[in-house]
KEPA-78486 format. One record per residue (C-alpha): residue number from 0; residue in three letters; x, z, y. Coordinates in steps of 0.001 Angstrom, whole numbers, plus 500000, padded with zeros to 6 digits. Layout:
<pts>
<pt seq="NUM" type="ALA" x="X" z="Z" y="Y"/>
...
</pts>
This chain:
<pts>
<pt seq="0" type="UNK" x="367976" z="752269" y="472738"/>
<pt seq="1" type="UNK" x="367471" z="753008" y="476435"/>
<pt seq="2" type="UNK" x="367585" z="749307" y="477346"/>
<pt seq="3" type="UNK" x="364984" z="748439" y="474673"/>
<pt seq="4" type="UNK" x="362692" z="751188" y="475959"/>
<pt seq="5" type="UNK" x="363133" z="749929" y="479538"/>
<pt seq="6" type="UNK" x="362225" z="746370" y="478514"/>
<pt seq="7" type="UNK" x="359176" z="747608" y="476589"/>
<pt seq="8" type="UNK" x="358030" z="749631" y="479602"/>
<pt seq="9" type="UNK" x="358416" z="746656" y="481920"/>
<pt seq="10" type="UNK" x="356345" z="744481" y="479608"/>
<pt seq="11" type="UNK" x="353681" z="747163" y="479276"/>
<pt seq="12" type="UNK" x="353514" z="747664" y="483031"/>
<pt seq="13" type="UNK" x="353304" z="743947" y="483697"/>
<pt seq="14" type="UNK" x="350537" z="743433" y="481141"/>
<pt seq="15" type="UNK" x="348549" z="746343" y="482502"/>
<pt seq="16" type="UNK" x="348850" z="745090" y="486067"/>
<pt seq="17" type="UNK" x="347301" z="741783" y="485019"/>
<pt seq="18" type="UNK" x="344385" z="743697" y="483524"/>
<pt seq="19" type="UNK" x="343758" z="745530" y="486789"/>
<pt seq="20" type="UNK" x="344621" z="742660" y="489158"/>
<pt seq="21" type="UNK" x="342606" z="742766" y="492389"/>
<pt seq="22" type="UNK" x="344060" z="739806" y="494306"/>
<pt seq="23" type="UNK" x="342295" z="736414" y="494074"/>
<pt seq="24" type="UNK" x="343236" z="734271" y="491081"/>
<pt seq="25" type="UNK" x="345637" z="731375" y="491745"/>
<pt seq="26" type="UNK" x="344241" z="727844" y="491846"/>
<pt seq="27" type="UNK" x="347481" z="726146" y="490800"/>
<pt seq="28" type="UNK" x="350505" z="726879" y="488579"/>
<pt seq="29" type="UNK" x="352261" z="728773" y="491346"/>
<pt seq="30" type="UNK" x="352302" z="729261" y="495104"/>
<pt seq="31" type="UNK" x="355766" z="730483" y="496016"/>
<pt seq="32" type="UNK" x="355616" z="732346" y="499325"/>
<pt seq="33" type="UNK" x="357056" z="730663" y="502404"/>
<pt seq="34" type="UNK" x="357734" z="733546" y="504828"/>
<pt seq="35" type="UNK" x="359153" z="731146" y="507427"/>
<pt seq="36" type="UNK" x="355863" z="729319" y="507876"/>
<pt seq="37" type="UNK" x="354221" z="729846" y="511313"/>
<pt seq="38" type="UNK" x="350766" z="729519" y="509739"/>
<pt seq="39" type="UNK" x="348876" z="732830" y="509472"/>
<pt seq="40" type="UNK" x="346657" z="733320" y="506416"/>
<pt seq="41" type="UNK" x="345285" z="736200" y="504372"/>
<pt seq="42" type="UNK" x="348384" z="736408" y="502196"/>
<pt seq="43" type="UNK" x="351400" z="734101" y="502408"/>
<pt seq="44" type="UNK" x="351513" z="730314" y="502840"/>
<pt seq="45" type="UNK" x="352736" z="728290" y="499849"/>
<pt seq="46" type="UNK" x="356146" z="726698" y="499841"/>
<pt seq="47" type="UNK" x="356275" z="722954" y="499107"/>
<pt seq="48" type="UNK" x="356301" z="722839" y="495264"/>
<pt seq="49" type="UNK" x="359008" z="720169" y="495372"/>
<pt seq="50" type="UNK" x="361331" z="722680" y="497082"/>
<pt seq="51" type="UNK" x="360714" z="725512" y="494627"/>
<pt seq="52" type="UNK" x="363770" z="726766" y="492721"/>
<pt seq="53" type="UNK" x="364229" z="729164" y="489788"/>
<pt seq="54" type="UNK" x="365568" z="731819" y="492179"/>
<pt seq="55" type="UNK" x="362132" z="731958" y="493844"/>
<pt seq="56" type="UNK" x="360891" z="733674" y="490664"/>
<pt seq="57" type="UNK" x="363881" z="736010" y="490278"/>
<pt seq="58" type="UNK" x="364624" z="739573" y="491427"/>
<pt seq="59" type="UNK" x="367869" z="741237" y="490402"/>
<pt seq="60" type="UNK" x="368916" z="744870" y="490544"/>
<pt seq="61" type="UNK" x="365980" z="746867" y="489175"/>
<pt seq="62" type="UNK" x="368426" z="748423" y="486701"/>
<pt seq="63" type="UNK" x="370380" z="750047" y="489538"/>
<pt seq="64" type="UNK" x="369825" z="753689" y="490467"/>
<pt seq="65" type="UNK" x="369134" z="754134" y="494182"/>
<pt seq="66" type="UNK" x="370342" z="756797" y="496588"/>
<pt seq="67" type="UNK" x="368033" z="759829" y="496533"/>
<pt seq="68" type="UNK" x="369965" z="761879" y="499103"/>
<pt seq="69" type="UNK" x="367105" z="762219" y="501580"/>
<pt seq="70" type="UNK" x="364568" z="764816" y="502694"/>
<pt seq="71" type="UNK" x="362138" z="764135" y="499820"/>
<pt seq="72" type="UNK" x="364667" z="763455" y="497056"/>
<pt seq="73" type="UNK" x="363374" z="760080" y="495902"/>
<pt seq="74" type="UNK" x="363878" z="756377" y="496470"/>
<pt seq="75" type="UNK" x="361402" z="753568" y="495766"/>
<pt seq="76" type="UNK" x="362658" z="750057" y="495022"/>
<pt seq="77" type="UNK" x="359690" z="747771" y="495633"/>
<pt seq="78" type="UNK" x="359325" z="744336" y="494057"/>
<pt seq="79" type="UNK" x="356454" z="742794" y="496006"/>
<pt seq="80" type="UNK" x="355947" z="739293" y="497375"/>
<pt seq="81" type="UNK" x="358320" z="740227" y="500209"/>
<pt seq="82" type="UNK" x="361187" z="740645" y="497738"/>
<pt seq="83" type="UNK" x="360051" z="738125" y="495099"/>
<pt seq="84" type="UNK" x="358328" z="735077" y="496664"/>
<pt seq="85" type="UNK" x="357200" z="733792" y="493266"/>
<pt seq="86" type="UNK" x="354704" z="736667" y="493017"/>
<pt seq="87" type="UNK" x="352504" z="735051" y="495649"/>
<pt seq="88" type="UNK" x="348847" z="734734" y="494460"/>
<pt seq="89" type="UNK" x="349584" z="736400" y="491091"/>
<pt seq="90" type="UNK" x="348069" z="739777" y="491981"/>
<pt seq="91" type="UNK" x="350944" z="741874" y="490628"/>
<pt seq="92" type="UNK" x="353997" z="743773" y="491829"/>
<pt seq="93" type="UNK" x="356134" z="746635" y="490618"/>
<pt seq="94" type="UNK" x="358490" z="749365" y="491726"/>
<pt seq="95" type="UNK" x="361321" z="751521" y="490466"/>
<pt seq="96" type="UNK" x="361152" z="755183" y="491514"/>
<pt seq="97" type="UNK" x="364331" z="757275" y="491337"/>
<pt seq="98" type="UNK" x="364063" z="761045" y="491647"/>
<pt seq="99" type="UNK" x="366744" z="763581" y="492466"/>
<pt seq="100" type="UNK" x="366428" z="766947" y="490697"/>
<pt seq="101" type="UNK" x="363150" z="768483" y="491924"/>
<pt seq="102" type="UNK" x="362614" z="765450" y="494168"/>
<pt seq="103" type="UNK" x="359156" z="764176" y="495094"/>
<pt seq="104" type="UNK" x="357437" z="760910" y="495879"/>
<pt seq="105" type="UNK" x="355247" z="762452" y="498600"/>
<pt seq="106" type="UNK" x="351463" z="762080" y="498810"/>
<pt seq="107" type="UNK" x="350597" z="758473" y="499646"/>
<pt seq="108" type="UNK" x="348055" z="755749" y="498970"/>
<pt seq="109" type="UNK" x="348121" z="752051" y="498116"/>
<pt seq="110" type="UNK" x="345167" z="750585" y="500048"/>
<pt seq="111" type="UNK" x="345102" z="747364" y="498025"/>
<pt seq="112" type="UNK" x="346167" z="748305" y="494498"/>
<pt seq="113" type="UNK" x="345706" z="750386" y="491392"/>
<pt seq="114" type="UNK" x="349021" z="751760" y="490108"/>
<pt seq="115" type="UNK" x="350106" z="752339" y="486512"/>
<pt seq="116" type="UNK" x="353243" z="754441" y="486114"/>
<pt seq="117" type="UNK" x="355560" z="754815" y="483106"/>
<pt seq="118" type="UNK" x="358133" z="757614" y="482830"/>
<pt seq="119" type="UNK" x="361463" z="756199" y="481669"/>
<pt seq="120" type="UNK" x="363534" z="759358" y="481988"/>
<pt seq="121" type="UNK" x="362759" z="762955" y="482842"/>
<pt seq="122" type="UNK" x="359690" z="765154" y="483167"/>
<pt seq="123" type="UNK" x="357392" z="764324" y="486087"/>
<pt seq="124" type="UNK" x="354344" z="766063" y="487550"/>
<pt seq="125" type="UNK" x="351807" z="763524" y="488801"/>
<pt seq="126" type="UNK" x="348428" z="763832" y="490439"/>
<pt seq="127" type="UNK" x="345772" z="762218" y="492588"/>
<pt seq="128" type="UNK" x="342881" z="763539" y="494687"/>
<pt seq="129" type="UNK" x="339353" z="762163" y="494459"/>
<pt seq="130" type="UNK" x="337443" z="761101" y="497571"/>
<pt seq="131" type="UNK" x="335211" z="763281" y="499788"/>
<pt seq="132" type="UNK" x="333366" z="765535" y="499392"/>
<pt seq="133" type="UNK" x="334739" z="766684" y="496027"/>
<pt seq="134" type="UNK" x="338475" z="766272" y="496774"/>
<pt seq="135" type="UNK" x="339279" z="767175" y="493182"/>
<pt seq="136" type="UNK" x="342940" z="767281" y="492170"/>
<pt seq="137" type="UNK" x="343586" z="765526" y="488842"/>
<pt seq="138" type="UNK" x="347099" z="766321" y="487664"/>
<pt seq="139" type="UNK" x="349289" z="766068" y="484563"/>
<pt seq="140" type="UNK" x="352880" z="766678" y="483498"/>
<pt seq="141" type="UNK" x="354342" z="763483" y="482039"/>
<pt seq="142" type="UNK" x="357159" z="763223" y="479538"/>
<pt seq="143" type="UNK" x="359399" z="760252" y="478750"/>
<pt seq="144" type="UNK" x="357259" z="757325" y="477557"/>
<pt seq="145" type="UNK" x="354007" z="758629" y="479052"/>
<pt seq="146" type="UNK" x="351813" z="756313" y="481131"/>
<pt seq="147" type="UNK" x="349440" z="757384" y="483926"/>
<pt seq="148" type="UNK" x="347037" z="755436" y="486166"/>
<pt seq="149" type="UNK" x="346370" z="756110" y="489855"/>
<pt seq="150" type="UNK" x="343075" z="754579" y="491078"/>
<pt seq="151" type="UNK" x="343200" z="752172" y="493999"/>
<pt seq="152" type="UNK" x="343233" z="753788" y="497435"/>
<pt seq="153" type="UNK" x="343382" z="757428" y="496292"/>
<pt seq="154" type="UNK" x="346067" z="759820" y="497527"/>
<pt seq="155" type="UNK" x="348624" z="760501" y="494791"/>
<pt seq="156" type="UNK" x="352110" z="761950" y="494301"/>
<pt seq="157" type="UNK" x="354905" z="762531" y="491792"/>
<pt seq="158" type="UNK" x="357429" z="765351" y="491424"/>
<pt seq="159" type="UNK" x="360498" z="765584" y="489192"/>
<pt seq="160" type="UNK" x="360244" z="768915" y="487383"/>
<pt seq="161" type="UNK" x="363722" z="768733" y="485877"/>
<pt seq="162" type="UNK" x="367185" z="769725" y="487039"/>
<pt seq="163" type="UNK" x="368481" z="766229" y="486287"/>
<pt seq="164" type="UNK" x="367603" z="762828" y="487678"/>
<pt seq="165" type="UNK" x="364314" z="761187" y="486664"/>
<pt seq="166" type="UNK" x="363167" z="757582" y="486609"/>
<pt seq="167" type="UNK" x="359749" z="755920" y="486557"/>
<pt seq="168" type="UNK" x="358532" z="752335" y="486713"/>
<pt seq="169" type="UNK" x="355235" z="751413" y="488364"/>
<pt seq="170" type="UNK" x="353131" z="748256" y="488211"/>
<pt seq="171" type="UNK" x="350537" z="747543" y="490889"/>
<pt seq="172" type="UNK" x="347539" z="745233" y="490937"/>
<pt seq="173" type="UNK" x="348443" z="743367" y="494123"/>
<pt seq="174" type="UNK" x="351307" z="741197" y="495300"/>
<pt seq="175" type="UNK" x="351246" z="743320" y="498467"/>
<pt seq="176" type="UNK" x="349796" z="746739" y="497595"/>
<pt seq="177" type="UNK" x="350760" z="748418" y="500850"/>
<pt seq="178" type="UNK" x="351730" z="752065" y="501110"/>
<pt seq="179" type="UNK" x="350566" z="754790" y="503481"/>
<pt seq="180" type="UNK" x="352610" z="757990" y="503243"/>
<pt seq="181" type="UNK" x="350221" z="760669" y="504446"/>
<pt seq="182" type="UNK" x="352657" z="762910" y="506311"/>
<pt seq="183" type="UNK" x="354342" z="759973" y="508049"/>
<pt seq="184" type="UNK" x="351027" z="758407" y="509046"/>
<pt seq="185" type="UNK" x="349434" z="761616" y="510331"/>
<pt seq="186" type="UNK" x="352433" z="763267" y="512001"/>
<pt seq="187" type="UNK" x="354676" z="760276" y="512663"/>
<pt seq="188" type="UNK" x="352281" z="757671" y="514058"/>
<pt seq="189" type="UNK" x="353353" z="755562" y="517041"/>
<pt seq="190" type="UNK" x="352103" z="756692" y="519488"/>
<pt seq="191" type="UNK" x="351367" z="760216" y="518276"/>
<pt seq="192" type="UNK" x="347883" z="761264" y="517283"/>
<pt seq="193" type="UNK" x="346925" z="763827" y="519979"/>
<pt seq="194" type="UNK" x="348163" z="767231" y="518897"/>
<pt seq="195" type="UNK" x="344854" z="768930" y="519710"/>
<pt seq="196" type="UNK" x="343070" z="766548" y="517313"/>
<pt seq="197" type="UNK" x="345489" z="767423" y="514501"/>
<pt seq="198" type="UNK" x="345356" z="771143" y="515322"/>
<pt seq="199" type="UNK" x="341582" z="771122" y="514958"/>
<pt seq="200" type="UNK" x="341658" z="768925" y="511854"/>
<pt seq="201" type="UNK" x="344197" z="771156" y="510088"/>
<pt seq="202" type="UNK" x="342778" z="774379" y="511569"/>
<pt seq="203" type="UNK" x="346165" z="775462" y="512881"/>
<pt seq="204" type="UNK" x="347913" z="776273" y="516148"/>
<pt seq="205" type="UNK" x="348827" z="773309" y="518331"/>
<pt seq="206" type="UNK" x="352470" z="774466" y="518451"/>
<pt seq="207" type="UNK" x="352642" z="774103" y="514672"/>
<pt seq="208" type="UNK" x="351523" z="770499" y="515092"/>
<pt seq="209" type="UNK" x="354211" z="769851" y="517710"/>
<pt seq="210" type="UNK" x="356808" z="771358" y="515377"/>
<pt seq="211" type="UNK" x="355773" z="769131" y="512467"/>
<pt seq="212" type="UNK" x="355570" z="766024" y="514656"/>
<pt seq="213" type="UNK" x="359144" z="766643" y="515814"/>
<pt seq="214" type="UNK" x="360338" z="766114" y="512221"/>
<pt seq="215" type="UNK" x="358943" z="762570" y="512144"/>
</pts>
């Protein structure tokens, strides 16, 4: 029963990602990515079609639970063009998100993609924040089988509300959606954003900023 539900969710996520696709449409049957090419383009150069193999369209292991023993209690398995070259030019990708009990997928954005998320197991709090000046939090508790959409570019998050492990699958409307984790970007940039800038932005003491930066 679980495997049938997983397959259904994958199909639903894939179909929905086509509907929201934001990448340019392909102009041929396929354009398998060639990451070894020295040519720089907006995307990834096509591999010679004569050299394309079935494995270029294959990713294995999305059924495997990942290690969630980390500070946030989650692990994201991405399937983008970097992991699956056959996705190149198709405007889709997906991800598996494993949650430890009470684990979170911290606030982040996908600068190039809308995300549609399906809960496979567990009870998950989700939410996103609208843009300035309203900054409205839109949030919902999702149960197994529920589907939720995060608009492109908006900050969003997920939290496992249960005392057991949770699992969600996400489809995204880009072969390379990108991800910006807010805390990492703001407090863990390289080099650091000046502490006085962050202290003023967050209306806090500069020593608090130094303390948070030390964690990243």
